[in-house]
A tleap script that builds the chain and sets N, CA, C and O, in Angstrom:
source leaprc.protein.ff14SB
mol = sequence {
  NMET THR ARG SER ARG THR THR ALA LYS PRO
  LYS GLY ILE ARG ARG PHE GLU ARG TRP LEU
  VAL GLY LEU ALA MET ALA ILE ILE ALA PHE
  VAL LEU GLU ARG ILE VAL MET ARG SER VAL
  ARG LYS HIE GLY ARG PRO GLY GLU SER PRO
  PRO THR THR VAL THR SER LYS GLY THR GLU
  VAL ASP ILE CGLU
}
set mol.1.N position { -84.528 20.999 122.197 }
set mol.1.CA position { -83.277 20.357 123.297 }
set mol.1.C position { -82.088 21.585 122.780 }
set mol.1.O position { -82.017 21.861 121.583 }
set mol.2.N position { -81.156 22.294 123.828 }
set mol.2.CA position { -79.875 23.290 123.080 }
set mol.2.C position { -79.158 22.558 124.029 }
set mol.2.O position { -79.416 21.857 125.007 }
set mol.3.N position { -78.103 22.976 123.378 }
set mol.3.CA position { -76.478 22.272 124.256 }
set mol.3.C position { -75.658 23.543 124.387 }
set mol.3.O position { -75.920 24.354 123.499 }
set mol.4.N position { -75.158 23.754 124.859 }
set mol.4.CA position { -74.065 25.048 125.645 }
set mol.4.C position { -73.387 24.584 124.999 }
set mol.4.O position { -73.703 23.440 124.673 }
set mol.5.N position { -72.405 25.005 124.564 }
set mol.5.CA position { -70.780 24.443 124.211 }
set mol.5.C position { -69.798 25.527 125.172 }
set mol.5.O position { -69.730 26.753 125.076 }
set mol.6.N position { -69.043 24.562 126.165 }
set mol.6.CA position { -68.135 25.295 126.579 }
set mol.6.C position { -66.673 25.252 126.042 }
set mol.6.O position { -66.617 24.545 125.035 }
set mol.7.N position { -65.788 25.647 126.306 }
set mol.7.CA position { -64.256 25.422 125.553 }
set mol.7.C position { -63.411 25.612 126.909 }
set mol.7.O position { -63.385 26.532 127.727 }
set mol.8.N position { -62.678 24.291 126.823 }
set mol.8.CA position { -61.696 23.774 127.482 }
set mol.8.C position { -60.640 24.567 127.618 }
set mol.8.O position { -60.114 25.189 126.695 }
set mol.9.N position { -60.266 24.573 128.874 }
set mol.9.CA position { -59.144 25.267 128.453 }
set mol.9.C position { -57.838 24.385 128.216 }
set mol.9.O position { -57.504 23.201 128.171 }
set mol.10.N position { -57.142 26.026 128.055 }
set mol.10.CA position { -55.608 25.450 126.658 }
set mol.10.C position { -55.016 24.370 127.550 }
set mol.10.O position { -55.447 24.316 128.702 }
set mol.11.N position { -54.083 23.503 127.168 }
set mol.11.CA position { -53.502 22.750 127.807 }
set mol.11.C position { -51.694 21.753 127.105 }
set mol.11.O position { -51.480 20.957 126.191 }
set mol.12.N position { -51.006 22.275 127.942 }
set mol.12.CA position { -49.376 21.787 127.015 }
set mol.12.C position { -48.973 23.551 126.465 }
set mol.12.O position { -49.098 24.724 126.816 }
set mol.13.N position { -48.447 22.719 125.417 }
set mol.13.CA position { -47.976 23.450 124.385 }
set mol.13.C position { -48.729 24.769 124.031 }
set mol.13.O position { -48.143 25.825 123.789 }
set mol.14.N position { -49.943 24.625 124.025 }
set mol.14.CA position { -50.737 25.450 124.295 }
set mol.14.C position { -51.366 26.882 124.921 }
set mol.14.O position { -51.988 27.837 124.456 }
set mol.15.N position { -50.996 26.599 125.867 }
set mol.15.CA position { -50.818 27.011 127.802 }
set mol.15.C position { -49.295 27.809 127.820 }
set mol.15.O position { -49.223 28.846 128.480 }
set mol.16.N position { -48.625 27.537 127.416 }
set mol.16.CA position { -47.530 27.541 127.328 }
set mol.16.C position { -46.830 28.750 126.437 }
set mol.16.O position { -45.780 29.330 126.714 }
set mol.17.N position { -47.595 28.950 125.421 }
set mol.17.CA position { -47.079 29.776 124.183 }
set mol.17.C position { -48.587 31.022 124.306 }
set mol.17.O position { -48.588 31.914 123.457 }
set mol.18.N position { -49.824 31.002 125.399 }
set mol.18.CA position { -50.456 32.071 125.775 }
set mol.18.C position { -49.778 32.868 126.584 }
set mol.18.O position { -49.775 34.099 126.599 }
set mol.19.N position { -49.124 32.020 127.348 }
set mol.19.CA position { -48.060 32.731 128.756 }
set mol.19.C position { -47.012 33.702 127.930 }
set mol.19.O position { -46.997 34.925 127.792 }
set mol.20.N position { -46.419 32.994 127.593 }
set mol.20.CA position { -45.161 33.690 126.254 }
set mol.20.C position { -45.794 34.967 125.237 }
set mol.20.O position { -45.095 35.921 124.896 }
set mol.21.N position { -47.047 34.819 124.879 }
set mol.21.CA position { -47.334 36.215 124.215 }
set mol.21.C position { -47.501 36.944 125.059 }
set mol.21.O position { -46.842 37.984 125.041 }
set mol.22.N position { -48.504 36.688 126.210 }
set mol.22.CA position { -48.975 37.866 126.899 }
set mol.22.C position { -47.288 39.035 127.668 }
set mol.22.O position { -47.034 40.216 127.428 }
set mol.23.N position { -46.345 37.823 128.756 }
set mol.23.CA position { -45.653 38.284 128.631 }
set mol.23.C position { -44.989 39.184 127.420 }
set mol.23.O position { -45.404 40.343 127.443 }
set mol.24.N position { -43.955 38.871 126.265 }
set mol.24.CA position { -43.957 39.328 124.682 }
set mol.24.C position { -44.861 41.132 125.287 }
set mol.24.O position { -44.320 42.093 125.835 }
set mol.25.N position { -46.301 40.948 124.887 }
set mol.25.CA position { -47.177 41.733 124.908 }
set mol.25.C position { -46.753 43.025 126.161 }
set mol.25.O position { -46.484 44.211 125.970 }
set mol.26.N position { -46.825 42.254 127.433 }
set mol.26.CA position { -46.263 43.689 128.652 }
set mol.26.C position { -45.137 44.317 128.663 }
set mol.26.O position { -44.888 45.357 129.273 }
set mol.27.N position { -44.154 43.454 127.723 }
set mol.27.CA position { -42.733 44.141 127.263 }
set mol.27.C position { -42.480 44.613 126.428 }
set mol.27.O position { -41.289 44.888 126.280 }
set mol.28.N position { -43.682 45.079 125.137 }
set mol.28.CA position { -43.297 45.796 123.930 }
set mol.28.C position { -44.397 47.001 124.791 }
set mol.28.O position { -44.272 48.115 124.280 }
set mol.29.N position { -45.592 46.968 126.170 }
set mol.29.CA position { -45.408 47.832 125.987 }
set mol.29.C position { -44.473 48.807 126.760 }
set mol.29.O position { -43.756 49.754 126.434 }
set mol.30.N position { -44.803 48.136 127.994 }
set mol.30.CA position { -43.663 48.709 128.879 }
set mol.30.C position { -42.923 49.804 128.408 }
set mol.30.O position { -42.842 50.975 128.781 }
set mol.31.N position { -42.094 48.777 126.967 }
set mol.31.CA position { -41.483 49.916 126.116 }
set mol.31.C position { -41.671 50.825 125.348 }
set mol.31.O position { -40.894 51.735 125.061 }
set mol.32.N position { -42.873 50.604 124.915 }
set mol.32.CA position { -43.348 51.413 124.502 }
set mol.32.C position { -43.745 53.507 125.427 }
set mol.32.O position { -43.624 54.703 125.162 }
set mol.33.N position { -44.280 52.467 126.635 }
set mol.33.CA position { -44.366 53.675 127.755 }
set mol.33.C position { -43.337 54.328 127.994 }
set mol.33.O position { -43.478 55.525 128.242 }
set mol.34.N position { -42.229 53.842 127.993 }
set mol.34.CA position { -41.526 54.717 128.713 }
set mol.34.C position { -40.440 55.006 127.624 }
set mol.34.O position { -39.475 55.617 128.084 }
set mol.35.N position { -40.366 54.720 126.323 }
set mol.35.CA position { -39.752 55.671 125.014 }
set mol.35.C position { -41.268 57.138 125.298 }
set mol.35.O position { -40.787 58.266 125.186 }
set mol.36.N position { -42.697 57.139 125.584 }
set mol.36.CA position { -43.300 58.038 125.129 }
set mol.36.C position { -43.176 58.751 126.308 }
set mol.36.O position { -43.911 59.737 126.268 }
set mol.37.N position { -42.475 58.654 127.471 }
set mol.37.CA position { -42.632 59.384 128.705 }
set mol.37.C position { -41.194 59.819 128.740 }
set mol.37.O position { -40.927 60.608 129.646 }
set mol.38.N position { -40.256 59.482 127.976 }
set mol.38.CA position { -39.228 60.610 127.813 }
set mol.38.C position { -39.140 61.609 127.177 }
set mol.38.O position { -38.680 62.731 127.389 }
set mol.39.N position { -39.916 60.815 125.866 }
set mol.39.CA position { -40.407 62.230 124.715 }
set mol.39.C position { -41.401 63.223 125.084 }
set mol.39.O position { -41.905 64.120 124.407 }
set mol.40.N position { -41.587 62.871 126.335 }
set mol.40.CA position { -42.662 64.189 126.412 }
set mol.40.C position { -42.153 65.133 127.762 }
set mol.40.O position { -42.678 66.238 127.897 }
set mol.41.N position { -40.892 64.573 128.974 }
set mol.41.CA position { -40.356 64.937 129.651 }
set mol.41.C position { -39.186 65.761 128.798 }
set mol.41.O position { -38.749 66.843 129.192 }
set mol.42.N position { -38.772 65.155 127.669 }
set mol.42.CA position { -37.368 66.455 126.971 }
set mol.42.C position { -37.920 67.156 126.294 }
set mol.42.O position { -37.471 68.301 126.244 }
set mol.43.N position { -39.149 66.825 125.449 }
set mol.43.CA position { -39.416 68.066 124.661 }
set mol.43.C position { -40.824 68.556 125.001 }
set mol.43.O position { -41.350 69.242 124.125 }
set mol.44.N position { -41.577 68.314 126.187 }
set mol.44.CA position { -42.555 68.706 126.490 }
set mol.44.C position { -43.754 68.809 125.863 }
set mol.44.O position { -43.598 68.431 124.702 }
set mol.45.N position { -45.120 69.208 126.113 }
set mol.45.CA position { -46.157 68.547 125.678 }
set mol.45.C position { -46.152 69.864 124.469 }
set mol.45.O position { -46.015 71.074 124.645 }
set mol.46.N position { -46.370 69.029 123.135 }
set mol.46.CA position { -46.856 70.533 121.970 }
set mol.46.C position { -48.230 70.829 121.927 }
set mol.46.O position { -49.222 70.264 122.388 }
set mol.47.N position { -47.948 72.439 120.878 }
set mol.47.CA position { -48.877 72.704 121.111 }
set mol.47.C position { -49.257 73.539 122.588 }
set mol.47.O position { -50.238 74.271 122.717 }
set mol.48.N position { -48.548 73.334 123.336 }
set mol.48.CA position { -49.496 73.953 124.731 }
set mol.48.C position { -48.622 75.794 124.737 }
set mol.48.O position { -47.404 75.975 124.752 }
set mol.49.N position { -49.424 76.614 124.724 }
set mol.49.CA position { -49.329 77.851 124.897 }
set mol.49.C position { -49.117 78.334 125.843 }
set mol.49.O position { -48.922 77.531 126.756 }
set mol.50.N position { -49.013 79.959 126.255 }
set mol.50.CA position { -48.779 80.438 127.606 }
set mol.50.C position { -50.530 80.440 128.040 }
set mol.50.O position { -51.424 80.333 127.201 }
set mol.51.N position { -50.742 80.580 129.451 }
set mol.51.CA position { -52.096 81.350 129.828 }
set mol.51.C position { -52.320 82.297 129.531 }
set mol.51.O position { -51.498 83.200 129.380 }
set mol.52.N position { -53.721 82.379 129.328 }
set mol.52.CA position { -54.333 83.801 128.663 }
set mol.52.C position { -55.289 84.697 129.657 }
set mol.52.O position { -56.420 84.326 129.972 }
set mol.53.N position { -54.776 85.752 130.047 }
set mol.53.CA position { -56.131 86.598 131.256 }
set mol.53.C position { -56.321 87.716 130.039 }
set mol.53.O position { -55.791 88.434 129.190 }
set mol.54.N position { -57.933 87.089 130.899 }
set mol.54.CA position { -59.093 87.280 130.532 }
set mol.54.C position { -59.011 88.414 131.573 }
set mol.54.O position { -58.531 88.281 132.699 }
set mol.55.N position { -59.723 89.943 130.885 }
set mol.55.CA position { -60.292 90.734 131.823 }
set mol.55.C position { -61.467 91.144 131.192 }
set mol.55.O position { -61.637 91.451 130.012 }
set mol.56.N position { -62.313 91.110 132.185 }
set mol.56.CA position { -63.982 91.658 131.826 }
set mol.56.C position { -64.466 93.112 132.386 }
set mol.56.O position { -64.546 93.508 133.549 }
set mol.57.N position { -64.744 93.729 131.231 }
set mol.57.CA position { -65.547 95.233 131.656 }
set mol.57.C position { -66.935 95.484 130.941 }
set mol.57.O position { -67.350 95.928 129.871 }
set mol.58.N position { -67.377 95.005 132.009 }
set mol.58.CA position { -69.063 95.082 131.875 }
set mol.58.C position { -69.458 94.017 130.853 }
set mol.58.O position { -69.745 92.855 131.142 }
set mol.59.N position { -69.445 94.465 129.810 }
set mol.59.CA position { -69.766 93.206 128.559 }
set mol.59.C position { -69.025 93.208 127.605 }
set mol.59.O position { -69.176 92.626 126.532 }
set mol.60.N position { -68.105 93.926 127.981 }
set mol.60.CA position { -67.028 93.403 127.072 }
set mol.60.C position { -65.892 92.657 127.581 }
set mol.60.O position { -65.594 92.916 128.746 }
set mol.61.N position { -64.982 91.536 126.799 }
set mol.61.CA position { -64.002 91.265 127.497 }
set mol.61.C position { -62.697 91.320 126.806 }
set mol.61.O position { -62.716 90.817 125.683 }
set mol.62.N position { -61.607 91.791 127.186 }
set mol.62.CA position { -60.332 92.432 126.769 }
set mol.62.C position { -59.072 90.652 127.200 }
set mol.62.O position { -58.666 90.182 128.262 }
set mol.63.N position { -58.929 90.312 126.017 }
set mol.63.CA position { -57.849 89.035 126.437 }
set mol.63.C position { -56.668 89.996 125.666 }
set mol.63.O position { -56.640 90.614 124.602 }
set mol.64.N position { -55.617 89.763 126.895 }
set mol.64.CA position { -54.377 89.936 126.805 }
set mol.64.C position { -53.516 89.434 126.374 }
set mol.64.O position { -52.393 89.925 126.492 }
savepdb mol mol.pdb
quit
């Protein structure tokens, strides 16, 4: 005979604590995203090089 355990829903102060932690994590994620997006807009993407033109002549490829 096997018994399956189920966890009860958090009640009272524990429920409020979980809600508060979730809210704090959402605020932190929002602030970090704003900081990263501002940095990307201001400085552009690092390592971005101009596009390369490739010209093919038969079997040879010249990169300009």
